[in-house]
TORKEMAR-249985 format. One record per residue (C-alpha): residue in three letters; residue number from 1; x, y, z. Coordinates in pm, whole numbers. Each point is the difference from the previous one (the first is absolute). Example, Ala and Ser with C-alpha at 12.3 -4.5 7.8 and 13.67 -1.06 7.14 Angstrom:
BEGIN
<rec residuo="Ala" num="1" east="1230" north="-450" up="780"/>
<rec residuo="Ser" num="2" east="137" north="344" up="-66"/>
# end
This chain:
BEGIN
<rec residuo="Met" num="1" east="17468" north="16093" up="9888"/>
<rec residuo="Arg" num="2" east="-197" north="145" up="-331"/>
<rec residuo="Asn" num="3" east="222" north="32" up="-324"/>
<rec residuo="Ile" num="4" east="-172" north="228" up="-151"/>
<rec residuo="Asp" num="5" east="220" north="187" up="-341"/>
<rec residuo="Phe" num="6" east="-78" north="353" up="54"/>
<rec residuo="Met" num="7" east="314" north="165" up="-189"/>
<rec residuo="Lys" num="8" east="-140" north="-217" up="-274"/>
<rec residuo="His" num="9" east="-259" north="304" up="-72"/>
<rec residuo="Arg" num="10" east="265" north="248" up="105"/>
<rec residuo="Lys" num="11" east="66" north="203" up="-328"/>
<rec residuo="Phe" num="12" east="-419" north="0" up="-37"/>
<rec residuo="Ala" num="13" east="-32" north="114" up="351"/>
<rec residuo="Leu" num="14" east="218" north="339" up="-66"/>
<rec residuo="Thr" num="15" east="-140" north="38" up="-342"/>
<rec residuo="Val" num="16" east="-320" north="-23" up="126"/>
<rec residuo="Ser" num="17" east="106" north="268" up="311"/>
<rec residuo="Leu" num="18" east="172" north="198" up="-232"/>
<rec residuo="Val" num="19" east="-309" north="75" up="-240"/>
<rec residuo="Leu" num="20" east="-177" north="81" up="349"/>
<rec residuo="Val" num="21" east="201" north="252" up="143"/>
<rec residuo="Ile" num="22" east="32" north="157" up="-375"/>
<rec residuo="Ala" num="23" east="-388" north="15" up="-32"/>
<rec residuo="Ser" num="24" east="13" north="174" up="334"/>
<rec residuo="Leu" num="25" east="228" north="276" up="-55"/>
<rec residuo="Val" num="26" east="-164" north="75" up="-336"/>
<rec residuo="Leu" num="27" east="-378" north="3" up="192"/>
<rec residuo="Leu" num="28" east="203" north="225" up="262"/>
<rec residuo="Leu" num="29" east="124" north="271" up="-256"/>
<rec residuo="Thr" num="30" east="-340" north="-39" up="-193"/>
<rec residuo="Arg" num="31" east="-263" north="-1" up="261"/>
<rec residuo="Gly" num="32" east="186" north="70" up="302"/>
<rec residuo="Leu" num="33" east="-173" north="-88" up="318"/>
<rec residuo="Asn" num="34" east="-305" north="149" up="172"/>
<rec residuo="Leu" num="35" east="141" north="200" up="327"/>
<rec residuo="Gly" num="36" east="-264" north="76" up="274"/>
<rec residuo="Ile" num="37" east="-16" north="287" up="278"/>
<rec residuo="Asp" num="38" east="377" north="-84" up="136"/>
<rec residuo="Phe" num="39" east="154" north="41" up="-339"/>
<rec residuo="Thr" num="40" east="-202" north="269" up="-167"/>
<rec residuo="Gly" num="41" east="-172" north="220" up="258"/>
<rec residuo="Gly" num="42" east="-363" north="36" up="48"/>
<rec residuo="Asn" num="43" east="-264" north="110" up="278"/>
<rec residuo="Val" num="44" east="-12" north="-186" up="366"/>
<rec residuo="Ile" num="45" east="-389" north="81" up="134"/>
<rec residuo="Gln" num="46" east="-32" north="-143" up="336"/>
<rec residuo="Thr" num="47" east="-381" north="-25" up="115"/>
<rec residuo="Glu" num="48" east="-205" north="-125" up="312"/>
<rec residuo="Phe" num="49" east="-356" north="-162" up="-33"/>
<rec residuo="Glu" num="50" east="-227" north="-70" up="288"/>
<rec residuo="Thr" num="51" east="-48" north="-353" up="-144"/>
<rec residuo="Val" num="52" east="302" north="-119" up="-208"/>
<rec residuo="Pro" num="53" east="-86" north="-162" up="-352"/>
<rec residuo="Asp" num="54" east="183" north="-283" up="-185"/>
<rec residuo="Ile" num="55" east="297" north="128" up="-146"/>
<rec residuo="Ser" num="56" east="-162" north="-164" up="-340"/>
<rec residuo="Glu" num="57" east="-281" north="238" up="25"/>
<rec residuo="Val" num="58" east="220" north="328" up="47"/>
<rec residuo="Arg" num="59" east="173" north="-183" up="-351"/>
<rec residuo="Asp" num="60" east="-311" north="-9" up="-201"/>
<rec residuo="Val" num="61" east="-95" north="370" up="116"/>
<rec residuo="Ile" num="62" east="340" north="167" up="-120"/>
<rec residuo="Ser" num="63" east="70" north="-225" up="-308"/>
<rec residuo="Gly" num="64" east="-167" north="214" up="-251"/>
<rec residuo="Ile" num="65" east="161" north="286" up="123"/>
<rec residuo="Val" num="66" east="401" north="-101" up="6"/>
<rec residuo="Ala" num="67" east="173" north="-82" up="-284"/>
<rec residuo="Lys" num="68" east="178" north="-271" up="149"/>
<rec residuo="Gly" num="69" east="-80" north="-195" up="287"/>
<rec residuo="Ala" num="70" east="18" north="137" up="371"/>
<rec residuo="Met" num="71" east="190" north="-140" up="288"/>
<rec residuo="Ile" num="72" east="-290" north="-49" up="282"/>
<rec residuo="Gln" num="73" east="78" north="-105" up="358"/>
<rec residuo="His" num="74" east="-161" north="48" up="310"/>
<rec residuo="Phe" num="75" east="135" north="228" up="290"/>
<rec residuo="Gly" num="76" east="-77" north="-42" up="349"/>
<rec residuo="Glu" num="77" east="-348" north="-118" up="129"/>
<rec residuo="Lys" num="78" east="-230" north="243" up="-226"/>
<rec residuo="Gly" num="79" east="280" north="134" up="-225"/>
<rec residuo="Ile" num="80" east="76" north="-100" up="-380"/>
<rec residuo="Ile" num="81" east="313" north="188" up="-188"/>
<rec residuo="Ile" num="82" east="-25" north="0" up="-381"/>
<rec residuo="Arg" num="83" east="292" north="44" up="-235"/>
<rec residuo="Thr" num="84" east="-50" north="105" up="-344"/>
<rec residuo="Asn" num="85" east="255" north="46" up="-267"/>
<rec residuo="Glu" num="86" east="-165" north="344" up="-136"/>
<rec residuo="Asp" num="87" east="169" north="318" up="183"/>
<rec residuo="Thr" num="88" east="-281" north="258" up="-104"/>
<rec residuo="Glu" num="89" east="-192" north="168" up="253"/>
<rec residuo="Lys" num="90" east="-310" north="-66" up="-227"/>
<rec residuo="Ser" num="91" east="40" north="-361" up="-22"/>
<rec residuo="Arg" num="92" east="-5" north="9" up="411"/>
<rec residuo="Glu" num="93" east="-279" north="203" up="24"/>
<rec residuo="Asp" num="94" east="-195" north="-258" up="-268"/>
<rec residuo="Val" num="95" east="93" north="-308" up="191"/>
<rec residuo="Val" num="96" east="-129" north="180" up="337"/>
<rec residuo="Lys" num="97" east="-341" north="105" up="-165"/>
<rec residuo="Ala" num="98" east="-15" north="-313" up="-94"/>
<rec residuo="Leu" num="99" east="54" north="-167" up="317"/>
<rec residuo="Thr" num="100" east="-237" north="240" up="180"/>
<rec residuo="Ala" num="101" east="-291" north="-86" up="-216"/>
<rec residuo="Lys" num="102" east="64" north="-343" up="42"/>
<rec residuo="Tyr" num="103" east="70" north="45" up="372"/>
<rec residuo="Pro" num="104" east="-116" north="321" up="159"/>
<rec residuo="Asp" num="105" east="113" north="-81" up="374"/>
<rec residuo="Met" num="106" east="346" north="-3" up="-193"/>
<rec residuo="Lys" num="107" east="268" north="249" up="127"/>
<rec residuo="Val" num="108" east="345" north="136" up="-132"/>
<rec residuo="Thr" num="109" east="222" north="13" up="296"/>
<rec residuo="Gly" num="110" east="306" north="60" up="-244"/>
<rec residuo="Phe" num="111" east="132" north="-4" up="-343"/>
<rec residuo="Glu" num="112" east="381" north="32" up="-145"/>
<rec residuo="Lys" num="113" east="142" north="6" up="-317"/>
<rec residuo="Val" num="114" east="309" north="-224" up="-43"/>
<rec residuo="Gly" num="115" east="233" north="154" up="-281"/>
<rec residuo="Pro" num="116" east="169" north="-228" up="-270"/>
<rec residuo="Val" num="117" east="335" north="114" up="174"/>
<rec residuo="Val" num="118" east="-78" north="-268" up="239"/>
<rec residuo="Gly" num="119" east="-35" north="-229" up="-293"/>
<rec residuo="Gly" num="120" east="350" north="107" up="-108"/>
<rec residuo="Glu" num="121" east="155" north="-65" up="342"/>
<rec residuo="Leu" num="122" east="-146" north="-346" up="14"/>
<rec residuo="Arg" num="123" east="152" north="-117" up="-305"/>
<rec residuo="Arg" num="124" east="292" north="149" up="47"/>
<rec residuo="Gln" num="125" east="54" north="-207" up="302"/>
<rec residuo="Ala" num="126" east="-165" north="-327" up="-145"/>
<rec residuo="Phe" num="127" east="251" north="25" up="-250"/>
<rec residuo="Ile" num="128" east="282" north="78" up="258"/>
<rec residuo="Gly" num="129" east="-107" north="-283" up="221"/>
<rec residuo="Val" num="130" east="-28" north="-300" up="-309"/>
<rec residuo="Thr" num="131" east="322" north="161" up="-113"/>
<rec residuo="Ile" num="132" east="206" north="-53" up="345"/>
<rec residuo="Ala" num="133" east="-179" north="-307" up="43"/>
<rec residuo="Leu" num="134" east="156" north="-175" up="-326"/>
<rec residuo="Val" num="135" east="333" north="148" up="61"/>
<rec residuo="Ala" num="136" east="19" north="-162" up="342"/>
<rec residuo="Ile" num="137" east="-125" north="-311" up="-87"/>
<rec residuo="Leu" num="138" east="251" north="-42" up="-277"/>
<rec residuo="Ile" num="139" east="313" north="90" up="216"/>
<rec residuo="Tyr" num="140" east="-140" north="-195" up="294"/>
<rec residuo="Ile" num="141" east="-34" north="-335" up="-283"/>
<rec residuo="Thr" num="142" east="338" north="86" up="-129"/>
<rec residuo="Leu" num="143" east="147" north="-29" up="345"/>
<rec residuo="Arg" num="144" east="-201" north="-283" up="99"/>
<rec residuo="Phe" num="145" east="13" north="-186" up="-291"/>
<rec residuo="Gln" num="146" east="165" north="65" up="-371"/>
<rec residuo="Phe" num="147" east="-45" north="337" up="-188"/>
<rec residuo="Arg" num="148" east="-186" north="-186" up="-256"/>
<rec residuo="Phe" num="149" east="-254" north="-151" up="264"/>
<rec residuo="Ala" num="150" east="-52" north="317" up="67"/>
<rec residuo="Val" num="151" east="-84" north="158" up="-365"/>
<rec residuo="Val" num="152" east="-220" north="-300" up="-48"/>
<rec residuo="Ser" num="153" east="-176" north="69" up="310"/>
<rec residuo="Val" num="154" east="-76" north="373" up="-47"/>
<rec residuo="Val" num="155" east="-111" north="-72" up="-349"/>
<rec residuo="Pro" num="156" east="-305" north="-161" up="97"/>
<rec residuo="Leu" num="157" east="-123" north="271" up="270"/>
<rec residuo="Val" num="158" east="20" north="241" up="-315"/>
<rec residuo="His" num="159" east="-215" north="-224" up="-187"/>
<rec residuo="Asp" num="160" east="-262" north="-45" up="252"/>
<rec residuo="Val" num="161" east="-28" north="392" up="35"/>
<rec residuo="Ile" num="162" east="-64" north="58" up="-332"/>
<rec residuo="Ile" num="163" east="-228" north="-254" up="-86"/>
<rec residuo="Ala" num="164" east="-228" north="118" up="322"/>
<rec residuo="Leu" num="165" east="48" north="362" up="-207"/>
<rec residuo="Gly" num="166" east="-109" north="-166" up="-243"/>
<rec residuo="Phe" num="167" east="-288" north="-163" up="131"/>
<rec residuo="Phe" num="168" east="-124" north="325" up="135"/>
<rec residuo="Ser" num="169" east="54" north="195" up="-283"/>
<rec residuo="Ile" num="170" east="-225" north="-221" up="-258"/>
<rec residuo="Thr" num="171" east="-260" north="-63" up="278"/>
<rec residuo="Gln" num="172" east="-1" north="427" up="66"/>
<rec residuo="Met" num="173" east="-32" north="-104" up="374"/>
<rec residuo="Glu" num="174" east="49" north="274" up="226"/>
<rec residuo="Ile" num="175" east="309" north="6" up="237"/>
<rec residuo="Gly" num="176" east="93" north="187" up="286"/>
<rec residuo="Ser" num="177" east="242" north="33" up="238"/>
<rec residuo="Ser" num="178" east="-60" north="-374" up="138"/>
<rec residuo="Phe" num="179" east="103" north="-90" up="-349"/>
<rec residuo="Ile" num="180" east="346" north="29" up="100"/>
<rec residuo="Ala" num="181" east="2" north="-190" up="276"/>
<rec residuo="Ala" num="182" east="-132" north="-288" up="-190"/>
<rec residuo="Ile" num="183" east="287" north="69" up="-245"/>
<rec residuo="Leu" num="184" east="262" north="9" up="270"/>
<rec residuo="Thr" num="185" east="-203" north="-334" up="154"/>
<rec residuo="Ile" num="186" east="60" north="-179" up="-369"/>
<rec residuo="Val" num="187" east="326" north="81" up="23"/>
<rec residuo="Gly" num="188" east="111" north="-170" up="326"/>
<rec residuo="Tyr" num="189" east="-208" north="-348" up="-50"/>
<rec residuo="Ser" num="190" east="121" north="-41" up="-354"/>
<rec residuo="Leu" num="191" east="326" north="28" up="158"/>
<rec residuo="Asn" num="192" east="-6" north="-179" up="278"/>
<rec residuo="Asn" num="193" east="-176" north="-303" up="-265"/>
<rec residuo="Thr" num="194" east="344" north="77" up="-203"/>
<rec residuo="Ile" num="195" east="275" north="-28" up="260"/>
<rec residuo="Ile" num="196" east="-182" north="-352" up="151"/>
<rec residuo="Ile" num="197" east="75" north="-119" up="-340"/>
<rec residuo="Leu" num="198" east="324" north="141" up="-45"/>
<rec residuo="Asp" num="199" east="124" north="-80" up="329"/>
<rec residuo="Arg" num="200" east="-63" north="-385" up="-111"/>
<rec residuo="Val" num="201" east="169" north="68" up="-349"/>
<rec residuo="Arg" num="202" east="269" north="96" up="236"/>
<rec residuo="Glu" num="203" east="23" north="-274" up="223"/>
<rec residuo="Asn" num="204" east="6" north="-226" up="-320"/>
<rec residuo="Trp" num="205" east="245" north="169" up="-136"/>
<rec residuo="Gly" num="206" east="306" north="-219" up="63"/>
<rec residuo="Thr" num="207" east="-174" north="-262" up="-248"/>
<rec residuo="Leu" num="208" east="14" north="273" up="-321"/>
<rec residuo="Ser" num="209" east="279" north="-155" up="-189"/>
<rec residuo="Arg" num="210" east="-138" north="-394" up="62"/>
<rec residuo="Glu" num="211" east="-386" north="95" up="-36"/>
<rec residuo="Gly" num="212" east="28" north="310" up="-235"/>
<rec residuo="Ile" num="213" east="-212" north="316" up="79"/>
<rec residuo="Val" num="214" east="-339" north="-74" up="-147"/>
<rec residuo="Asn" num="215" east="4" north="-318" up="169"/>
<rec residuo="Leu" num="216" east="121" north="169" up="336"/>
<rec residuo="Val" num="217" east="-271" north="255" up="-38"/>
<rec residuo="Asn" num="218" east="-313" north="-227" up="-50"/>
<rec residuo="Lys" num="219" east="127" north="-203" up="316"/>
<rec residuo="Ser" num="220" east="14" north="324" up="196"/>
<rec residuo="Leu" num="221" east="-364" north="77" up="-146"/>
<rec residuo="Asn" num="222" east="-148" north="-327" up="71"/>
<rec residuo="Gln" num="223" east="177" north="10" up="384"/>
<rec residuo="Thr" num="224" east="-180" north="319" up="98"/>
<rec residuo="Leu" num="225" east="-352" north="-74" up="-247"/>
<rec residuo="Ala" num="226" east="-196" north="-74" up="329"/>
<rec residuo="Arg" num="227" east="114" north="315" up="187"/>
<rec residuo="Thr" num="228" east="-107" north="200" up="-309"/>
<rec residuo="Ile" num="229" east="-318" north="-195" up="-42"/>
<rec residuo="Asn" num="230" east="-115" north="26" up="360"/>
<rec residuo="Thr" num="231" east="111" north="408" up="25"/>
<rec residuo="Thr" num="232" east="-155" north="79" up="-306"/>
<rec residuo="Leu" num="233" east="-338" north="-145" up="105"/>
<rec residuo="Thr" num="234" east="4" north="111" up="352"/>
<rec residuo="Thr" num="235" east="77" north="359" up="-105"/>
<rec residuo="Leu" num="236" east="-236" north="-35" up="-321"/>
<rec residuo="Phe" num="237" east="-304" north="-99" up="199"/>
<rec residuo="Pro" num="238" east="-48" north="361" up="252"/>
<rec residuo="Val" num="239" east="94" north="210" up="-320"/>
<rec residuo="Val" num="240" east="-259" north="-152" up="-215"/>
<rec residuo="Ala" num="241" east="-261" north="61" up="307"/>
<rec residuo="Leu" num="242" east="124" north="365" up="-12"/>
<rec residuo="Cys" num="243" east="-52" north="28" up="-354"/>
<rec residuo="Val" num="244" east="-333" north="-133" up="11"/>
<rec residuo="Trp" num="245" east="-107" north="163" up="371"/>
<rec residuo="Gly" num="246" east="252" north="282" up="22"/>
<rec residuo="Gly" num="247" east="-229" north="245" up="-146"/>
<rec residuo="Pro" num="248" east="103" north="315" up="-191"/>
<rec residuo="Val" num="249" east="243" north="115" up="223"/>
<rec residuo="Leu" num="250" east="222" north="-272" up="10"/>
<rec residuo="Met" num="251" east="-72" north="-109" up="-356"/>
<rec residuo="Ala" num="252" east="343" north="132" up="-121"/>
<rec residuo="Phe" num="253" east="216" north="-161" up="264"/>
<rec residuo="Ser" num="254" east="-178" north="-301" up="-36"/>
<rec residuo="Tyr" num="255" east="8" north="-39" up="-376"/>
<rec residuo="Ala" num="256" east="359" north="88" up="25"/>
<rec residuo="Met" num="257" east="85" north="-240" up="215"/>
<rec residuo="Leu" num="258" east="-155" north="-252" up="-181"/>
<rec residuo="Val" num="259" east="167" north="60" up="-402"/>
<rec residuo="Gly" num="260" east="309" north="51" up="211"/>
<rec residuo="Met" num="261" east="12" north="-344" up="167"/>
<rec residuo="Ile" num="262" east="-95" north="-172" up="-279"/>
<rec residuo="Ala" num="263" east="291" north="200" up="-188"/>
<rec residuo="Gly" num="264" east="209" north="-55" up="250"/>
<rec residuo="Thr" num="265" east="-21" north="-373" up="50"/>
<rec residuo="Trp" num="266" east="31" north="-56" up="-368"/>
<rec residuo="Ser" num="267" east="286" north="213" up="10"/>
<rec residuo="Ser" num="268" east="187" north="-146" up="284"/>
<rec residuo="Met" num="269" east="-19" north="-366" up="-131"/>
<rec residuo="Met" num="270" east="52" north="84" up="-402"/>
<rec residuo="Ile" num="271" east="115" north="329" up="-61"/>
<rec residuo="Ala" num="272" east="281" north="30" up="319"/>
<rec residuo="Thr" num="273" east="129" north="-396" up="-85"/>
<rec residuo="Gly" num="274" east="-83" north="30" up="-389"/>
<rec residuo="Leu" num="275" east="280" north="328" up="-9"/>
<rec residuo="Leu" num="276" east="221" north="-176" up="226"/>
<rec residuo="Cys" num="277" east="-9" north="-315" up="-246"/>
<rec residuo="Glu" num="278" east="91" north="208" up="-307"/>
<rec residuo="Trp" num="279" east="254" north="226" up="202"/>
<rec residuo="Gln" num="280" east="203" north="-289" up="127"/>
<rec residuo="Gly" num="281" east="-50" north="-183" up="-366"/>
<rec residuo="Lys" num="282" east="151" north="295" up="-166"/>
<rec residuo="Lys" num="283" east="316" north="-2" up="243"/>
# end
């Protein structure tokens, strides 16, 4: 078994994460997020073609008309749905006019104006969902392990979510409802890694008085290191594939997963365990 002294660098790791969290919060307050149609409202235009063009061609046609990137996807055998952030009638007419000029056989089969009320409801439900999940996790781990284990498990989850939000704030990548799914997936993935490590800490807890908390945590991390590496890599490969080939529709989801996985692996190994060492050391 390897004997890597992870906890030797715990204060450095905690400092780095604290800086990243503060920077992410500052970015969220100053730059905000580039919210998509699901949050801000806009136009949904349903079209039908005799010969369905490529999504990239349609995107190029309307790229100079819509202020932000549009969400474009196939619908049925001959249909394409276009979602734009602008909710004005003029914007919709400009998009239809540009597409008709390029594709004379195109027909508009329907359109819908989505108001920002939907976006407000989504934000509220996302916040409630994440909050309930964190409280439930806190209660369960307190009953199953100890209260300190519960606290050091939940803190990394908040850390991972804030860093993912900071990444999207600095890149201004457009986010939609799939981003909420990615955030909840990140919470589950990070928690799974953290619980595996803390469960091994709990199993080794009987040697605390003899080894000390730092040596005990290091031993537990080394015992679960192979599992952590295998899980991370096998999950990372398909996520990277989504980032490269997933296209604009899956971009927010795939990049949120990528950033969240990296942050989650880091926080599981260094933040949760580092906080536990500092807490137990002070006690």
